[in-house]
C-alpha positions as CSV (number, residue, x, y, z in Angstrom):
1,X,87.2,93.4,60.1
2,X,88.2,91.2,63.0
3,X,86.4,91.2,66.3
4,X,89.7,91.5,68.2
5,X,90.4,94.9,66.5
6,X,87.1,96.3,67.6
7,X,87.7,95.4,71.2
8,X,91.3,96.7,71.0
9,X,90.1,100.1,69.7
10,X,87.3,100.2,72.3
11,X,89.7,99.4,75.2
12,X,92.2,102.1,73.9
13,X,89.4,104.7,73.9
14,X,88.4,103.8,77.4
15,X,92.0,103.9,78.6
16,X,92.4,107.5,77.3
17,X,89.2,108.7,78.8
18,X,90.7,109.9,82.2
19,X,93.2,112.2,80.4
20,X,90.6,113.5,78.0
21,X,88.3,114.1,80.9
22,X,91.0,115.9,82.9
23,X,91.6,118.3,80.0
24,X,87.9,119.2,79.9
25,X,87.5,119.8,83.7
26,X,86.0,123.3,83.3
27,X,83.3,122.1,80.9
28,X,82.6,119.0,83.0
29,X,82.2,121.2,86.1
30,X,79.8,123.6,84.3
31,X,77.7,120.7,83.1
32,X,77.7,119.1,86.5
33,X,76.6,122.3,88.2
34,X,73.8,122.7,85.6
35,X,72.5,119.2,86.2
36,X,72.7,119.6,89.9
37,X,70.9,123.0,89.8
38,X,68.1,121.6,87.6
39,X,67.5,118.5,89.7
40,X,67.1,119.8,93.2
41,X,64.6,118.1,95.3
42,X,62.6,115.4,93.5
43,X,62.9,117.0,90.1
44,X,64.1,114.9,87.2
45,X,66.5,116.1,84.6
46,X,64.6,117.0,81.5
47,X,65.9,117.0,78.0
48,X,67.6,120.1,76.8
49,X,67.8,121.9,80.1
50,X,71.6,121.7,80.1
51,X,72.1,121.4,76.4
52,X,74.5,124.4,76.1
53,X,76.8,123.0,78.8
54,X,76.6,119.4,77.4
55,X,77.5,120.6,73.9
56,X,80.5,122.5,75.3
57,X,81.6,119.3,77.1
58,X,81.1,117.1,74.0
59,X,83.0,119.6,71.8
60,X,85.9,119.6,74.2
61,X,86.0,115.8,74.4
62,X,86.0,115.6,70.5
63,X,88.8,118.2,70.2
64,X,91.0,116.6,72.8
65,X,90.4,113.2,71.3
66,X,91.4,114.5,67.8
67,X,94.6,116.0,69.1
68,X,95.5,112.8,71.0
69,X,94.9,110.7,67.9
70,X,97.5,112.7,65.8
């Protein structure tokens, strides 16, 4: 496996990210609202507080990426 192929694939994934992100706007918004709501004041984000929203966003990203790869 050549190093050039690894970088080419990585760059291609990064180039597609804005369109993937745009298709998951609802999930991204829900996750962002959860993070914002749980970190008001000086609170830090703790593990698993927004796991449901994060999993929905991750699933959306994976589904959109799979469709784009076909």
